[in-house]
N, C-alpha and C positions, 0 to 999 in steps of 0.2 A: 504493500500500500504506500503510495507516494504522499508527500506532505499535503498536496492539494486535495487528496482524497480524505484526509482526516477531518473529523468534525471540527468546526471552528473552536468549540469549547476546549477540545484537547490541545489545540495549538496555543490557545490563551494560557492553559495550565502550564504548557512547556515554557512559555515566555516568563511567566511569574516564577517558576522554579529556577530558571536560568538567572533571572534578576536577583533572586535570593542568594545565589551562589557567587554573585559578583563581589570581589574582594579588593579591587584596586582600580586605578584609573584606566588600566588597559582592558578594553572590552573582551570578555571571555568568549571562547569559540561557540559555546552553547547558546549564549544570548544573541550573538551575531547571526548564527544559523537560524535560530527561531524567528528573529525579526525578518530575515530574508525569506523564510518559508511563508510567513503570513502575508508578505508583499505579493506573493504569487497565488494566494488562495482566492478562489472565486467569490468568497464572502468577506474579503478583507475589509470592505467598507463598514462592516458591522463589528469589527474587532475593537474599535476605539473605545466604545462605551464600557465593555467589560474590563478592559485593561485599566482604564481610568478608575473604575469603581474599586479595583483591587490594589491600586497603587499604594494606599496607606498600609496594606498588609505586608508589603515587601520588606524583608528583614535586613536588607542591605541598603544603606543610604546611597552608595554609588549605583547600585542596581536601579533604585527608584529614580535616580537622576537620569540615567540613560533612557528610561521609559518616558520621563517627562520631556526630554529632548525629542523623542520619537513623536509624542503627542503634540509638541510644539510645532514640529514640521507639518503636521496635519492642519493645525490652525493657520499656519502661514500659507497653506494651499487652499484655504476656504472652508475648512471644517468648522462647525459651530463651536465657539470657544467657551461658553459659560460653564457647562457641566464639567468638562475635563479640567478647565482652569480652576474651578472650585476644589476638585480633588487634589490637584497639584498644590494648591495653597495649603490645604489642611495637612498634607504629607510634609510639606516644607516646614510648617510650624512645628510638627511633631519632632522632626530631626533637629531643628534649631533649638527647641526647648531642652533637648538632651545635652546641649553644649554648656559646659560649666565656665563661668567667668568669675573674676575676683569680686565683681559687684554683687554676686550672689551671697557672698559671705558677709552678711550684714553685721554680725557680732564678732567678726574675726579681725585681729590686728595684723594678720599676715597680708603681705602685698607681693606682687610679682607680675610678670608678664602673663597675659592670658594665652592659652594654647588651645588648639583644636586638632583632633585626629585627622591625618591627611586624607583618609578615605571619606570621612564625614565632610571635610572641606570640599573635596571634589564633588561629592554628591549634592551638597547645598549649592555649589556653583552651577551644576547642571539642572537642578530643580529650579533655581532662579532663572536660568536661561529659558526653560520651558514655560515658567509662569509669566515672564515678561512677554513672550510670544502670544500668550492668550490674553493678558490684560490689555496689551496695546491694541487689541481688536475688539474689546468689549467694554463699553462705557459702564454697563451695569456692574460688571465684575470690578472695575476700577472704583466705582462709587461704593460698592460693598466693602472693599478693603479700606477705603478712606473713612468709612463710618465705623470701623472696628478698632478701638483704641488698643486692644490686645495685639492686633497684627502690627500696628505701628511700633508699639513698645518692644515687641519681641525682635523684630528685624533691626530696630535701632540698637538693641542690646548686642547683637552679633555681627553687625555690618562691618565692624573693624577687624573681624576675624576671617571672614569669607566674602568673596566677591559676589556670591549669590544673593545674600541679603542686601549687600550694598547696591546691586543693580536694581533690586525691587524697590528699595527706598529712593533711589535716584528717579525711577519711573514715577513714584508717587509724589515726588517733589517737583516734577516738571509741570509747567503751567503754560496755558495757551489763552489767547484773548485778542482784543482789538484796542487800538489806540487812536486818539486824535492828537496828531503831532503838529504843534504850532511854532513856526519860526517867527518870533515876535518882531524882529527888526524888519524883515521883508514882508510880513503879513501873509506869508504863504502857509496854508493849512492842508495837511494830507491825512488820509485814513490809512492805517497800517495794521496788518495782521501779524501776530507772532505765535509761534508754535514750539512747544517742548523746550522751554527755557526754565532754568532753576534759579537764576540770579540776574540782576540788572546790568552787571558788567558785560555778561554775554549778550544781553539785549542791546546795550549801547554799541558793541562792535558790529553786530549784524544790522542794526538800524543805521549806523553811519554808512555802511556799505550800500544799503538800499537807497539812502538819501543821496549818496554820491551819484548813483545812476540817474537821478532826476535833477542833478546839478543844484541841489539846495545850497543857498548862499552859505559860505563858510566850510563847505565840504571839500574834501581833498581826495587824491587818488589813493585807493585801497590796494595794497599789494596782494598779488594772487596767493602768496604764501600765507599771509595772515588770514585771508578769507577761507582758504582750504583747511587751515587748522581750526578756525572757528566753526566750520561746518562739519568737523569730524572726518574730513576726507584724508587728512594727513595728521600723523601723531608727531609733533615736533614742538620745540620751544618757539614762543612768539609773544609779543607784547603789543599793547594798544594804548591810546590816550584819547581823552575827550576833545572833541572839536568845539563843543559848546558847553555852557553850564546847563545841566539838566534840572529843570524845576517842575514842581507839581502845579496843577492847574488851580489849586486853592490858594496859591500865593501869587499875587499880581505884581510882583517885582523880583528882580534878580537878587536873591538873598540866600545865604547858607542855610537859614532856618527852613527854607522852602525847597531844599535840595532833594533829588532822588538819589538815594545811596546805592552804590553799585553792589554792595554785599547783600542788599535786601532782595526779597523775591519779587517778581513782577506784580503779584497781586497787592503789593504794598503801595502801588501807585493809586492815589485816590480817584474816585469816580465823581463826575459832575454830570447830572442828568443822565445817569446810567452809562456814561462814557468815561473810560480812563483817559486822562489828558496829560500830555507831556509838553512842557514849554522849553523851547530852545532859546537861551539867552546868550549874549556875548560872554566870553569867559570871565570868571572872577579869579584873579590871581593866577597861579600856575595851573596848568592842565593836569587833571588826575590821570594816573597811569595804572594799568593792571596787566597781569600775565595770563598765559594760556591755561593756568590751573583753574581759572573760573569757567572754562569752556566745557570741561568734561565732568564725569565720564559720559561717553556717548552710548546711546542705545540704537542699534541698527533699525529696530522697529519704530523708533520715534526720533527721526532726524530733526535737528533744530532748523528754524527758518524765520526770517522776517521779510515781509513783502509789502510794498506800497500798493494799496488797492485803488487809489485814485486821489486826485487833488480837488479840493473844494473850490467852487467859484468865488469870485471876489465878494459877491453878496453873501454867500454862505460863510465865508471867512469873517466878514464884518459882524455877523451875528455872534460868532464865538468871541471876537474881541470885545464886543459890548457886554456880552454875558459875563465874561471874566474880568471886565474893567481893566484891560491891559493898556499900558501907556504907549504913547507914540515915541519911538526911538529914532532920533535923527542920525542918519549915517554920516560918519565923518568923511569929508572929501578925501580922495586918495592922494591929492597933491598937497594937502595941508600938513605941514611939518611941526606944528605946535598946537 
């Protein structure tokens, strides 16, 4: 009897048994063969649900991790993400909770570096990879995780030990939204969309690149190297600096008290009439600088982006200036030396 003649239930049993026996980062032959066999089975489309349901019973973290990656590949190719994603989440929580950290010793005076078993580290990494593939494609699963304090607290507890929890937390920290960006001096106003950003320094870099494309006054040429690093297309050192003073819409003058701070998350930018507003003022003192460390880590399923969606008409821009009570800024003639 060939593998394609076996009942699907038997093949699923074989996969779970092989995952139980997984003891290292190197994929064992039995698990590789079992996954290849199910790929050729006529009922392979029905294997996803039973494997996901039994994921939490797998006795090897590395084995569960490999199955999570297999499930994640299905989500990337259009399989429904909610049910399997929920199973991966609960399995990842189980293995993460088994990791001991020094913070767990509330009454202990002992201190030292936290450690994690290499096989558990590898398994959590793969579980995180599979979970990100599902959550990135399911707003309901994303919202479910955001509404569970136990999920946030647990992955925050172990994210310094394994890249799996770190990737999940990075996904949950990423934000998307829309901005009204106002260049006060020129009275130009544009609408901007941003996606998958976790801090305003990253927003500033990609926003400056987008505004340079439409020749916003004060913009400069953006190097291809910096742009590729900021988009996660290249992993390298890079630095950037502000072209304007970034202000909030609730402060109608260029003032440090009304600054948008680069270390803050994009949702810290205040809304006015349900719109997040960014004011571009002439620089105050020296330009703020930041490095590429604010750009990552990157998730392939959630690439960062900032795009200009359109420019407001002169009449529409005037409405915003009157609403925010913005001042008239007289441009200094280029020939005036004093």
